C-alpha positions as a Markdown table, in Angstrom:
| # | Residue | x | y | z |
|---|---|---|---|---|
| 1 | Met | 49.9 | 38.1 | 62.0 |
| 2 | His | 51.7 | 40.2 | 64.5 |
| 3 | Ser | 50.3 | 41.2 | 67.8 |
| 4 | Ser | 49.9 | 44.9 | 66.6 |
| 5 | Asp | 48.1 | 43.9 | 63.4 |
| 6 | Leu | 45.7 | 41.7 | 65.6 |
| 7 | Phe | 45.1 | 44.8 | 68.0 |
| 8 | Ile | 44.3 | 47.0 | 65.0 |
| 9 | Val | 41.8 | 44.5 | 63.6 |
| 10 | Leu | 40.0 | 44.3 | 67.0 |
| 11 | Leu | 39.9 | 48.1 | 67.2 |
| 12 | Val | 38.3 | 48.4 | 63.8 |
| 13 | Leu | 36.1 | 45.6 | 64.3 |
| 14 | Leu | 35.0 | 47.4 | 67.5 |
| 15 | Leu | 34.7 | 50.6 | 66.0 |
| 16 | Ile | 32.4 | 49.0 | 63.1 |
| 17 | Phe | 30.2 | 47.5 | 65.8 |
| 18 | Leu | 29.8 | 50.7 | 67.5 |
| 19 | Ile | 28.9 | 52.5 | 64.3 |
| 20 | Ala | 26.3 | 49.7 | 63.4 |
| 21 | Arg | 25.0 | 50.0 | 66.9 |
| 22 | Glu | 24.2 | 53.6 | 66.6 |
| 23 | Leu | 22.6 | 53.3 | 63.2 |
| 24 | Ile | 20.3 | 50.5 | 64.3 |
| 25 | Cys | 19.2 | 52.3 | 67.5 |
| 26 | Trp | 18.6 | 55.5 | 65.4 |
| 27 | Tyr | 16.7 | 53.5 | 62.6 |
| 28 | Trp | 14.4 | 51.7 | 65.3 |
| 29 | Lys | 14.3 | 54.9 | 67.6 |
| 30 | Leu | 15.4 | 52.7 | 70.4 |
| 31 | Asn | 17.1 | 55.8 | 72.2 |
| 32 | Lys | 13.8 | 57.7 | 72.1 |
| 33 | Ile | 11.7 | 54.8 | 73.3 |
| 34 | Val | 14.1 | 54.4 | 76.2 |
| 35 | Ser | 13.8 | 58.2 | 77.3 |
| 36 | Leu | 9.9 | 58.0 | 76.9 |
| 37 | Leu | 9.9 | 54.8 | 79.0 |
| 38 | Glu | 12.0 | 56.4 | 81.7 |
| 39 | Ser | 9.6 | 59.6 | 81.7 |
| 40 | Ile | 6.7 | 57.4 | 82.2 |
| 41 | Asp | 8.2 | 55.5 | 85.0 |
| 42 | Gly | 9.1 | 58.7 | 86.9 |
| 43 | Lys | 5.6 | 59.9 | 86.3 |
| 44 | Leu | 4.3 | 56.7 | 87.9 |
| 45 | Asn | 6.8 | 56.9 | 90.6 |
| 46 | Leu | 5.3 | 60.2 | 91.4 |
| 47 | Asp | 1.8 | 59.1 | 91.5 |
| 48 | Asp | 2.8 | 56.3 | 94.0 |
| 49 | Lys | 4.3 | 59.1 | 96.2 |
| 50 | Ile | 1.2 | 61.1 | 96.0 |
| 51 | Glu | -0.8 | 58.0 | 96.9 |
| 52 | Gln | 1.6 | 57.6 | 100.2 |
| 53 | Ile | 1.2 | 61.1 | 101.1 |
| 54 | Gln | -2.5 | 60.7 | 100.8 |
| 55 | Ile | -2.5 | 57.6 | 103.1 |
| 56 | Ala | -0.2 | 59.4 | 105.6 |
| 57 | Leu | -2.8 | 62.4 | 105.6 |
| 58 | Asp | -5.5 | 60.1 | 106.3 |
| 59 | Lys | -3.6 | 58.6 | 109.1 |
| 60 | Ile | -3.0 | 62.0 | 110.4 |
| 61 | Glu | -6.7 | 63.1 | 110.0 |
| 62 | Gly | -7.7 | 59.9 | 111.9 |
| 63 | Asn | -9.4 | 58.3 | 108.9 |
| 64 | Ser | -9.8 | 54.4 | 108.9 |
| 65 | Ile | -6.7 | 52.9 | 107.1 |
| 66 | Gly | -9.1 | 50.7 | 104.8 |
| 67 | Lys | -11.0 | 53.8 | 103.5 |
| 68 | Ser | -9.8 | 54.3 | 99.8 |
| 69 | Ser | -8.9 | 57.4 | 98.3 |
| 70 | Ala | -11.8 | 56.7 | 95.7 |
| 71 | Ser | -14.2 | 56.7 | 98.6 |
| 72 | Asn | -12.9 | 60.1 | 99.7 |
| 73 | Ile | -13.4 | 61.6 | 96.3 |
| 74 | Asn | -16.8 | 60.1 | 96.3 |
| 75 | Asp | -17.5 | 61.8 | 99.7 |
| 76 | Ala | -16.2 | 65.0 | 98.6 |
| 77 | Ala | -18.7 | 64.9 | 95.5 |
| 78 | Gln | -21.4 | 64.4 | 97.8 |
| 79 | Gly | -20.4 | 67.1 | 100.1 |
| 80 | Glu | -19.1 | 65.1 | 102.9 |
| 81 | Ser | -15.9 | 65.6 | 104.2 |
| 82 | Pro | -13.6 | 62.3 | 104.9 |
| 83 | Asn | -14.0 | 62.9 | 108.6 |
| 84 | Gly | -17.8 | 62.3 | 108.3 |
| 85 | Lys | -18.9 | 66.1 | 108.9 |
| 86 | Asn | -20.6 | 67.8 | 106.0 |
| 87 | Gly | -19.0 | 70.8 | 104.6 |
| 88 | Val | -15.6 | 71.8 | 104.0 |
| 89 | Arg | -12.5 | 70.5 | 105.8 |
| 90 | Pro | -11.0 | 72.7 | 108.6 |
């Protein structure tokens, strides 16, 4: 077997592998699953950024660092602002 024949055989095997891989990914919807997981990851990272912004705002407003966003929400639901005064934030 000559080196050019070996090269052609390897090229054909590579082509068959790539086609088979695409068919398997299409059949099991792996490409769609990956894109959905990336979308979910992006949304979760957005939630983390929002939480970091909320923590930074709490520090700026002088709230205690240990006070959670959930307690801020509870305070707001009861008509209290996070700084302890009743009513709306200034």
